VEXLOKE-989523 format. One line per 3 residues: number of its first residue (from 1); their letters; for each residue x, y, z of N, C-alpha, C. Coordinates in steps of 0.1 Angstrom, whole numbers. Example, Ala and Ser with C-alpha at 12.3 -4.5 7.8 and 13.67 -1.06 7.14 Angstrom:
2
1	as	132/-57/78/123/-45/78/132/-33/78 ~ 128/-22/71/137/-11/71/129/0/79
***
This chain:
370
1	mel	-875/1360/29/-879/1361/43/-890/1372/44 ~ -902/1368/48/-913/1377/51/-914/1380/66 ~ -923/1388/70/-924/1392/84/-926/1380/93
4	ady	-935/1371/89/-937/1359/97/-924/1352/100 ~ -916/1351/89/-903/1344/91/-894/1351/100 ~ -893/1364/99/-885/1372/107/-889/1371/122
7	hrv	-901/1371/125/-906/1370/139/-906/1356/145 ~ -904/1346/137/-905/1332/142/-894/1329/152 ~ -897/1325/164/-888/1320/174/-887/1305/173
10	rpv	-874/1300/172/-873/1286/169/-861/1281/178 ~ -862/1268/182/-851/1262/190/-840/1257/181 ~ -827/1258/186/-816/1252/179/-808/1244/189
13	ptp	-802/1233/184/-794/1225/194/-781/1232/198 ~ -778/1230/211/-765/1235/216/-760/1223/225 ~ -747/1224/230/-743/1214/240/-751/1214/253
16	ygp	-758/1224/255/-766/1225/268/-780/1222/266 ~ -784/1219/254/-798/1216/251/-804/1226/241 ~ -817/1225/237/-822/1235/227/-823/1249/233
19	lfv	-818/1258/224/-818/1273/228/-827/1280/218 ~ -835/1289/222/-844/1296/213/-836/1308/207 ~ -838/1310/193/-832/1321/186/-842/1326/177
22	kag	-839/1338/171/-847/1344/160/-839/1353/152 ~ -843/1357/140/-836/1367/132/-836/1380/139 ~ -825/1387/138/-823/1400/144/-819/1400/158
25	arg	-818/1388/164/-814/1387/179/-800/1382/180 ~ -791/1390/186/-777/1386/187/-774/1376/198 ~ -763/1369/197/-759/1360/208/-757/1346/205
28	fpd	-762/1341/193/-760/1327/189/-763/1326/174 ~ -754/1320/166/-741/1316/170/-731/1327/172 ~ -723/1327/182/-713/1337/185/-702/1331/194
31	pry	-690/1329/189/-679/1322/197/-676/1329/210 ~ -678/1342/211/-676/1349/223/-685/1345/234 ~ -698/1345/231/-708/1340/240/-706/1326/244
34	ell	-703/1317/234/-701/1303/236/-689/1301/246 ~ -678/1308/244/-667/1307/253/-670/1311/267 ~ -677/1322/268/-681/1327/282/-690/1317/289
37	arv	-699/1311/281/-709/1302/287/-701/1289/292 ~ -691/1285/285/-683/1273/288/-673/1275/300 ~ -667/1287/301/-656/1290/310/-660/1295/323
40	ael	-670/1304/324/-674/1310/336/-678/1300/347 ~ -672/1301/358/-675/1291/369/-683/1299/380 ~ -695/1293/382/-705/1300/391/-710/1290/401
43	tqg	-711/1294/413/-715/1285/424/-730/1284/425 ~ -734/1273/430/-749/1271/432/-754/1281/442 ~ -765/1287/438/-772/1296/447/-766/1311/446
46	arv	-755/1313/438/-750/1326/437/-760/1335/429 ~ -761/1348/432/-769/1357/425/-760/1363/414 ~ -764/1361/401/-756/1364/390/-764/1373/380
49	ldl	-757/1383/375/-762/1393/366/-755/1391/352 ~ -763/1389/342/-758/1389/328/-761/1402/322 ~ -751/1410/319/-753/1424/315/-755/1426/300
52	npg	-751/1416/292/-752/1418/277/-756/1404/272 ~ -768/1399/276/-771/1385/274/-774/1381/260 ~ -779/1390/251/-784/1386/238/-795/1376/240
55	vgl	-795/1365/233/-805/1354/234/-804/1346/247 ~ -793/1348/254/-792/1342/268/-784/1329/269 ~ -774/1327/260/-767/1314/261/-759/1313/275
58	asw	-752/1324/279/-744/1324/291/-754/1323/303 ~ -765/1331/302/-775/1330/313/-781/1316/315 ~ -783/1310/303/-788/1296/303/-779/1286/310
61	qaa	-766/1287/307/-756/1278/313/-754/1281/328 ~ -755/1294/331/-753/1298/346/-765/1293/354 ~ -777/1293/348/-789/1288/355/-788/1273/357
64	rsg	-782/1266/347/-780/1252/347/-771/1248/359 ~ -762/1257/362/-752/1254/373/-758/1257/387 ~ -770/1261/387/-777/1264/400/-777/1278/404
67	arv	-771/1287/396/-771/1301/400/-785/1308/398 ~ -787/1318/406/-799/1326/404/-796/1338/395 ~ -801/1337/383/-796/1346/372/-807/1357/369
70	val	-802/1369/368/-810/1380/362/-803/1385/349 ~ -810/1385/338/-804/1389/325/-810/1402/321 ~ -802/1412/319/-806/1426/316/-803/1429/302
73	eps	-813/1431/293/-811/1432/279/-819/1444/273 ~ -812/1453/265/-818/1464/260/-824/1463/246 ~ -821/1452/239/-826/1450/225/-840/1443/226
76	raa	-850/1448/220/-863/1442/220/-863/1429/213 ~ -856/1428/202/-856/1415/194/-849/1404/203 ~ -838/1407/209/-831/1398/218/-839/1394/230
79	frv	-846/1404/235/-854/1402/248/-865/1392/245 ~ -871/1393/233/-882/1384/230/-878/1369/231 ~ -866/1367/226/-860/1353/227/-855/1350/241
82	lse	-848/1360/247/-843/1358/260/-854/1354/270 ~ -866/1360/269/-877/1357/277/-881/1342/276 ~ -881/1338/264/-885/1324/261/-875/1314/267
85	nar	-862/1317/266/-851/1309/272/-852/1310/287 ~ -855/1321/292/-856/1323/307/-867/1314/312 ~ -878/1314/305/-890/1306/310/-887/1292/310
88	vqg	-879/1287/300/-876/1273/300/-866/1269/310 ~ -856/1277/312/-844/1274/321/-846/1279/335 ~ -855/1288/337/-858/1293/351/-849/1304/356
91	fea	-845/1313/347/-839/1325/351/-848/1337/348 ~ -844/1349/352/-852/1361/351/-847/1370/340 ~ -855/1374/330/-852/1383/320/-858/1396/322
94	rlg	-850/1407/321/-855/1420/323/-851/1429/311 ~ -860/1438/307/-856/1449/298/-849/1460/306 ~ -838/1464/301/-831/1475/308/-817/1478/302
97	lpw	-811/1489/306/-798/1493/302/-788/1489/313 ~ -775/1486/309/-765/1481/319/-765/1490/332 ~ -765/1503/330/-763/1512/342/-775/1513/351
100	eae	-786/1506/347/-798/1505/355/-798/1493/365 ~ -788/1485/365/-787/1474/374/-785/1479/388 ~ -790/1471/398/-789/1474/412/-775/1474/417
103	aea	-771/1483/425/-758/1484/431/-755/1474/441 ~ -743/1467/441/-738/1458/451/-749/1447/454 ~ -755/1442/444/-766/1432/446/-762/1418/441
106	yda	-750/1416/435/-747/1404/428/-734/1398/432 ~ -733/1385/433/-721/1378/436/-712/1377/424 ~ -718/1377/412/-710/1376/399/-717/1383/388
109	vll	-710/1388/379/-715/1394/367/-709/1388/355 ~ -717/1385/345/-712/1381/332/-714/1392/322 ~ -703/1395/314/-704/1406/304/-696/1402/292
112	mlp	-703/1399/281/-697/1398/268/-695/1412/263 ~ -683/1417/262/-680/1431/259/-686/1435/246 ~ -695/1445/246/-702/1450/234/-694/1459/226
115	aer	-682/1455/221/-673/1464/214/-679/1470/202 ~ -688/1463/195/-693/1469/183/-702/1481/185 ~ -705/1484/198/-713/1496/202/-705/1508/206
118	gtr	-692/1506/205/-683/1518/208/-678/1518/222 ~ -667/1526/224/-660/1526/236/-668/1532/248 ~ -676/1542/245/-685/1547/256/-694/1537/261
121	yve	-700/1529/253/-709/1519/258/-702/1508/265 ~ -690/1503/260/-683/1493/267/-679/1498/281 ~ -674/1510/282/-669/1516/295/-681/1518/304
124	asl	-692/1522/299/-704/1523/308/-708/1510/313 ~ -707/1499/305/-711/1486/309/-701/1480/319 ~ -688/1483/317/-678/1478/327/-681/1485/341
127	aaa	-683/1498/340/-686/1505/353/-698/1500/360 ~ -709/1498/351/-721/1492/357/-719/1479/363 ~ -711/1470/357/-708/1457/362/-701/1458/375
130	gra	-691/1467/376/-684/1469/389/-693/1474/400 ~ -702/1483/397/-711/1488/407/-721/1478/411 ~ -725/1469/402/-735/1459/405/-730/1447/414
133	lkp	-717/1446/414/-710/1435/422/-710/1438/437 ~ -712/1428/445/-709/1429/459/-693/1430/461 ~ -688/1435/472/-674/1435/474/-669/1421/474
136	ggl	-658/1419/467/-653/1405/465/-659/1397/454 ~ -670/1402/448/-677/1395/437/-668/1394/425 ~ -672/1385/416/-664/1382/404/-671/1387/391
139	lwi	-663/1393/383/-667/1398/370/-660/1389/359 ~ -669/1383/351/-664/1375/340/-666/1382/327 ~ -656/1385/319/-657/1392/307/-652/1384/295
142	ags	-659/1385/284/-655/1378/272/-654/1388/260 ~ -645/1385/251/-644/1394/239/-633/1389/229 ~ -630/1397/220/-620/1394/210/-608/1403/210
145	kkk	-596/1398/209/-585/1407/209/-585/1416/196 ~ -593/1412/186/-594/1421/174/-604/1432/176 ~ -611/1432/187/-621/1442/190/-618/1448/204
148	gfe	-605/1450/207/-601/1457/219/-602/1450/232 ~ -602/1437/233/-603/1430/245/-592/1434/255 ~ -579/1435/251/-568/1438/260/-570/1452/266
151	ryf	-574/1461/258/-576/1475/263/-587/1475/273 ~ -598/1469/270/-609/1469/279/-606/1461/292 ~ -599/1450/291/-595/1443/303/-586/1451/312
154	kta	-577/1459/306/-568/1468/313/-577/1478/321 ~ -586/1484/314/-596/1494/320/-603/1487/332 ~ -608/1475/330/-615/1468/340/-607/1466/352
157	khw	-594/1462/351/-585/1460/362/-582/1473/369 ~ -581/1484/362/-579/1497/368/-591/1501/376 ~ -603/1499/371/-615/1504/378/-620/1495/389
160	igy	-618/1481/387/-625/1472/395/-616/1464/404 ~ -605/1458/399/-597/1450/407/-589/1440/399 ~ -582/1432/407/-572/1422/401/-580/1412/392
163	glv	-573/1409/381/-579/1399/371/-569/1391/364 ~ -574/1380/358/-566/1371/350/-573/1366/338 ~ -566/1364/327/-572/1358/315/-573/1343/318
166	eer	-585/1338/318/-588/1323/321/-587/1314/309 ~ -591/1320/297/-591/1311/285/-588/1319/273 ~ -580/1313/264/-578/1318/251/-581/1308/240
169	egp	-589/1312/230/-593/1303/220/-593/1311/207 ~ -582/1310/199/-580/1318/187/-579/1333/192 ~ -587/1342/186/-587/1356/190/-595/1359/202
172	yrv	-603/1349/207/-613/1351/217/-607/1349/231 ~ -612/1356/241/-606/1356/254/-618/1357/265 ~ -615/1350/276/-624/1352/288/-615/1355/300
175	avl	-618/1365/307/-610/1369/319/-620/1370/331 ~ -614/1369/343/-622/1370/355/-615/1380/364 ~ -623/1389/370/-617/1399/379/-625/1399/392
178	eke	-618/1402/403/-624/1403/417/-626/1417/420 ~ -638/1421/425/-641/1434/428/-633/1439/441 ~ -625/1449/439/-618/1455/451/-622/1470/452
181	rtp	-627/1476/441/-631/1490/440/-644/1491/433 ~ -651/1502/437/-664/1505/430/-662/1517/421 ~ -663/1514/408/-660/1525/398/-672/1535/398
184	elp	-668/1547/393/-678/1557/390/-684/1555/376 ~ -697/1557/375/-702/1557/361/-697/1569/353 ~ -692/1566/341/-689/1578/333/-701/1586/329
187	plw	-699/1599/325/-711/1606/320/-719/1599/309 ~ -732/1598/311/-740/1591/301/-746/1600/290 ~ -753/1611/294/-759/1619/285/-750/1629/278
190	eaf	-751/1630/265/-744/1640/257/-754/1647/248 ~ -751/1658/243/-760/1665/234/-752/1672/222 ~ -758/1673/211/-752/1681/200/-764/1687/192
193	eae	-760/1697/184/-769/1705/176/-767/1702/161 ~ -778/1702/153/-777/1701/139/-788/1709/132 ~ -785/1714/121/-795/1722/113/-800/1713/102
196	lwg	-813/1710/102/-820/1702/92/-832/1709/87 ~ -834/1709/74/-846/1716/68/-847/1730/73 ~ -836/1737/76/-836/1751/80/-840/1753/94
199	rrf	-840/1743/102/-843/1745/117/-832/1738/125 ~ -828/1745/135/-818/1739/144/-824/1730/155 ~ -819/1718/156/-824/1708/165/-813/1705/175
202	tfr	-817/1702/187/-808/1697/198/-811/1682/200 ~ -801/1673/197/-803/1659/199/-796/1655/212 ~ -802/1647/220/-796/1641/232/-793/1627/230
205	tlp	-782/1622/234/-778/1608/231/-772/1601/243 ~ -772/1588/243/-767/1579/253/-756/1571/247 ~ -747/1565/255/-737/1556/249/-744/1545/241
208	gvf	-737/1542/229/-742/1531/221/-752/1534/210 ~ -758/1546/210/-767/1549/200/-760/1551/187 ~ -767/1549/176/-760/1550/163/-758/1565/160
211	seg	-746/1568/155/-742/1581/150/-744/1592/161 ~ -739/1589/173/-740/1599/184/-730/1610/181 ~ -733/1622/183/-724/1633/181/-726/1641/168
214	rvd	-733/1634/158/-736/1641/145/-746/1633/138 ~ -754/1640/130/-764/1633/121/-756/1627/110 ~ -759/1614/108/-751/1607/98/-755/1612/84
217	pas	-746/1612/74/-748/1617/61/-759/1610/53 ~ -761/1597/56/-772/1590/50/-786/1595/53 ~ -788/1598/66/-800/1604/71/-802/1618/65
220	ell	-791/1626/64/-792/1639/58/-797/1638/43 ~ -791/1628/36/-795/1626/22/-809/1622/20 ~ -814/1613/29/-828/1609/29/-837/1621/31
223	lea	-834/1630/41/-842/1642/43/-842/1651/31 ~ -831/1652/24/-831/1660/12/-840/1655/1 ~ -842/1642/1/-850/1635/-9/-865/1636/-6
226	lne	-868/1639/6/-883/1639/10/-888/1653/7 ~ -895/1653/-5/-900/1666/-9/-916/1667/-9 ~ -922/1657/-3/-937/1657/-3/-942/1665/8
229	skk	-955/1668/7/-962/1675/18/-963/1666/30 ~ -960/1671/42/-960/1662/54/-969/1667/65 ~ -975/1679/64/-983/1685/74/-995/1676/77
232	gap	-996/1671/89/-1008/1663/92/-1007/1648/88 ~ -997/1645/80/-996/1631/74/-991/1621/85 ~ -997/1609/86/-991/1599/95/-979/1593/88
235	vld	-967/1594/96/-954/1590/91/-949/1579/100 ~ -943/1569/95/-937/1558/103/-922/1558/100 ~ -914/1559/111/-899/1559/110/-895/1545/116
238	lga	-890/1536/107/-885/1523/112/-870/1524/115 ~ -867/1520/127/-853/1521/132/-849/1535/134 ~ -856/1542/143/-856/1557/143/-843/1562/150
241	gyg	-836/1554/158/-825/1559/165/-829/1570/175 ~ -820/1580/176/-824/1592/185/-832/1602/179 ~ -837/1600/166/-847/1609/160/-842/1618/149
244	ala	-831/1614/142/-825/1623/132/-835/1625/120 ~ -844/1615/118/-854/1617/108/-868/1621/114 ~ -871/1615/126/-884/1617/132/-886/1631/136
247	lpl	-876/1638/142/-878/1651/147/-880/1662/136 ~ -872/1662/125/-875/1671/114/-889/1669/108 ~ -893/1656/107/-906/1653/101/-917/1658/111
250	aar	-915/1657/124/-925/1662/133/-926/1677/133 ~ -914/1683/131/-913/1698/130/-921/1703/118 ~ -922/1695/107/-929/1699/95/-944/1696/97
253	gar	-948/1691/108/-962/1689/111/-967/1675/109 ~ -958/1665/106/-962/1651/104/-965/1645/118 ~ -974/1635/118/-977/1628/130/-968/1615/129
256	vta	-958/1616/137/-947/1606/135/-948/1595/146 ~ -948/1582/141/-946/1571/149/-932/1565/147 ~ -924/1564/157/-910/1560/156/-907/1547/163
259	led	-903/1537/156/-900/1524/161/-885/1522/162 ~ -881/1516/173/-866/1514/176/-864/1502/185 ~ -855/1493/180/-852/1481/188/-844/1483/200
262	dla	-835/1493/200/-825/1496/211/-831/1505/221 ~ -831/1501/234/-837/1509/244/-830/1522/247 ~ -817/1522/246/-809/1535/248/-813/1545/237
265	svr	-816/1540/225/-820/1549/214/-834/1554/217 ~ -843/1546/222/-856/1550/225/-856/1561/236 ~ -848/1559/246/-847/1569/257/-841/1582/251
268	ale	-831/1581/242/-825/1593/236/-836/1600/227 ~ -844/1593/220/-854/1599/211/-864/1606/219 ~ -869/1600/230/-878/1607/239/-873/1620/245
271	asa	-860/1619/249/-854/1631/255/-852/1642/244 ~ -848/1638/232/-846/1647/221/-859/1654/217 ~ -870/1646/216/-883/1652/213/-887/1662/224
274	aen	-885/1659/236/-889/1668/247/-880/1680/246 ~ -867/1679/244/-858/1690/243/-862/1700/232 ~ -868/1695/221/-872/1703/210/-887/1707/210
277	rle	-894/1702/220/-908/1705/222/-916/1700/210 ~ -913/1687/206/-920/1681/195/-927/1668/200 ~ -938/1665/194/-945/1652/197/-941/1641/187
280	vda	-935/1631/193/-932/1619/185/-937/1607/193 ~ -944/1597/187/-948/1585/194/-937/1575/193 ~ -928/1575/203/-916/1566/203/-920/1552/209
283	rhs	-917/1541/202/-921/1528/207/-909/1519/206 ~ -906/1512/217/-896/1501/217/-901/1489/210 ~ -895/1485/199/-902/1476/190/-892/1467/183
286	dvd	-895/1455/181/-888/1446/172/-894/1447/159 ~ -889/1455/150/-895/1459/137/-909/1464/139 ~ -919/1457/135/-933/1462/136/-940/1457/148
289	eal	-933/1451/157/-940/1444/168/-949/1453/176 ~ -946/1466/178/-954/1475/186/-965/1482/178 ~ -967/1479/165/-978/1484/158/-991/1475/159
292	teg	-1002/1482/158/-1015/1474/158/-1019/1471/143 ~ -1027/1462/141/-1030/1457/128/-1037/1468/119 ~ -1045/1477/126/-1052/1487/118/-1044/1500/115
295	erf	-1032/1501/120/-1025/1514/118/-1020/1514/103 ~ -1021/1526/97/-1016/1528/84/-1010/1542/83 ~ -1000/1543/73/-992/1555/72/-991/1560/58
298	aiv	-990/1573/56/-989/1579/43/-974/1578/38 ~ -965/1578/47/-951/1578/44/-944/1569/54 ~ -935/1560/49/-926/1552/58/-912/1555/54
301	vtn	-903/1558/63/-889/1561/61/-881/1552/69 ~ -869/1549/64/-859/1541/72/-845/1543/67 ~ -836/1544/77/-822/1543/75/-818/1530/82
304	ppf	-820/1518/75/-820/1506/83/-806/1501/87 ~ -805/1494/98/-793/1488/103/-789/1476/94 ~ -776/1473/92/-773/1461/85/-762/1454/93
307	hvg	-761/1457/106/-752/1449/115/-760/1444/127 ~ -758/1432/131/-763/1427/143/-751/1420/150 ~ -747/1426/162/-735/1420/169/-723/1421/162
310	gsv	-721/1431/153/-709/1434/146/-708/1426/132 ~ -717/1418/129/-717/1411/116/-727/1417/107 ~ -724/1416/94/-733/1422/83/-745/1412/82
313	ild	-756/1416/87/-768/1407/86/-780/1416/81 ~ -787/1412/71/-797/1421/65/-811/1416/68 ~ -813/1407/78/-826/1402/81/-835/1414/86
316	vak	-830/1423/94/-838/1434/100/-842/1443/89 ~ -832/1447/80/-835/1456/69/-846/1450/60 ~ -844/1437/57/-854/1431/48/-868/1431/55
319	afv	-868/1429/68/-881/1429/75/-887/1443/74 ~ -879/1453/75/-884/1467/73/-891/1469/60 ~ -886/1463/49/-893/1465/36/-906/1459/37
322	yaa	-907/1447/42/-921/1440/43/-930/1448/52 ~ -925/1453/63/-933/1460/72/-938/1473/66 ~ -929/1480/58/-933/1492/51/-945/1489/42
325	yry	-944/1479/34/-955/1476/25/-968/1472/33 ~ -967/1465/44/-979/1461/52/-986/1473/58 ~ -978/1483/62/-985/1494/70/-987/1507/62
328	lek	-982/1507/50/-985/1519/41/-1000/1518/36 ~ -1006/1530/35/-1019/1531/29/-1017/1531/14 ~ -1028/1528/7/-1028/1528/-7/-1023/1541/-13
331	ggr	-1013/1540/-21/-1007/1553/-27/-996/1558/-18 ~ -994/1552/-6/-983/1557/3/-969/1555/-3 ~ -960/1562/2/-946/1562/-3/-936/1556/8
334	fyl	-927/1548/3/-917/1542/11/-903/1548/7 ~ -895/1552/16/-882/1558/14/-871/1550/22 ~ -861/1545/15/-850/1538/22/-837/1544/18
337	van	-828/1546/27/-814/1551/23/-804/1540/27 ~ -794/1538/19/-785/1527/21/-772/1529/14 ~ -762/1521/18/-749/1521/11/-751/1516/-3
340	pfl	-744/1521/-13/-746/1516/-27/-744/1501/-29 ~ -735/1495/-20/-732/1481/-23/-743/1472/-18 ~ -753/1477/-10/-764/1469/-5/-775/1469/-16
343	kye	-778/1457/-21/-787/1456/-33/-801/1454/-28 ~ -807/1465/-24/-821/1464/-19/-831/1464/-31 ~ -827/1469/-43/-836/1471/-54/-844/1459/-57
346	pli	-838/1447/-59/-846/1435/-63/-857/1432/-52 ~ -853/1433/-39/-863/1430/-28/-874/1440/-29 ~ -871/1453/-30/-882/1463/-30/-891/1461/-42
349	esv	-885/1458/-53/-893/1456/-65/-902/1444/-64 ~ -897/1433/-57/-905/1421/-56/-917/1423/-46 ~ -915/1432/-36/-925/1435/-26/-935/1445/-31
352	fgn	-930/1456/-36/-939/1467/-40/-943/1467/-55 ~ -936/1459/-63/-939/1460/-78/-933/1472/-85 ~ -925/1480/-77/-919/1491/-83/-908/1496/-74
355	vet	-898/1503/-80/-887/1509/-72/-880/1519/-80 ~ -876/1530/-74/-868/1540/-82/-857/1546/-73 ~ -846/1550/-79/-836/1557/-72/-838/1572/-73
358	vra	-841/1578/-62/-844/1592/-62/-832/1601/-59 ~ -822/1595/-52/-809/1602/-50/-798/1592/-50 ~ -787/1596/-56/-775/1587/-56/-763/1596/-53
361	dry	-756/1594/-43/-744/1601/-39/-735/1591/-32 ~ -729/1595/-21/-722/1586/-13/-731/1575/-8 ~ -744/1578/-7/-754/1568/-3/-765/1569/-14
364	kvl	-774/1560/-14/-785/1561/-24/-798/1561/-16 ~ -808/1568/-21/-822/1568/-16/-831/1561/-26 ~ -837/1551/-21/-846/1543/-30/-861/1546/-25
367	aat	-870/1546/-34/-884/1549/-31/-893/1539/-38 ~ -905/1537/-33/-915/1528/-39/-928/1533/-34 ~ -939/1530/-43/-952/1534/-40/-961/1521/-38
370	r	-969/1522/-28/-978/1510/-25/-990/1511/-34
***
């Protein structure tokens, strides 16, 4: 899979007609989304908000029923596909976070519970859904009992109103609740401090960002392995999160461009850079989508994701390797940190023609030269 393959948007057949999908975009195939799309009953002309649409399967079906749908999506990869499905089916796709939805503006809300993003993100999404509903509006939620559905359903009933489980299919559930109360949004911003390369940093985070509350040990190991001169060097951080790699590099004088698919992480990175009075060019991007053809970097670093929607999927990480090669200058260095069981060595060797293990501990740091 090369970059062109990763970025290709393609139609796949569904019971509702062709749906556009792409690598790195969650939402299809996924039995939770499929059950929500099938079970949710929406009236013609109702104003409907889809708060975790992914590629938009539930939005697609809601629009087919005659509802006026707004789909609010924070992933840049998913949004690219969602926009195409919205254009075909006639609903509105917006980039945004759940808690940015308008208050008391919708007759119904659809929410596939994003349990893989953690309790704080699910609870913020449930509160945002309750606030977005008009009094008496309906909240349709879907999820898996293996990923906390019963607990989150209980929270939703306590915060929002009476509800019933409408459908059970194996471990998957769909429930509907009627809004009787308007919940308060839980606190969104948190902060923590970490010492990296002899400097103390303050990182600000939002619900759902990777490794909120502490710098993950894989990123710490990668920083330990980076022993090159960085002052003035153009550096690219692929999958930057809230800036665990980008901020120390910027503090060493590197000119850092940081790409991140998740909008909450981009906002956290911008806030963290401002908090530490550092300059980082943070871009919301599906892998290299936000880069221009002529941009080149002396160093590319990544602590790549290997989950999309809770499943182990390496398409994004593989695309990072191809992007690193494409945007590195001649003689530039690529650094990747990963779990030992993930066999990136053959891929990096095939793309760069070389690969070395520069650190091996609980995680491994691999490097290659262009």
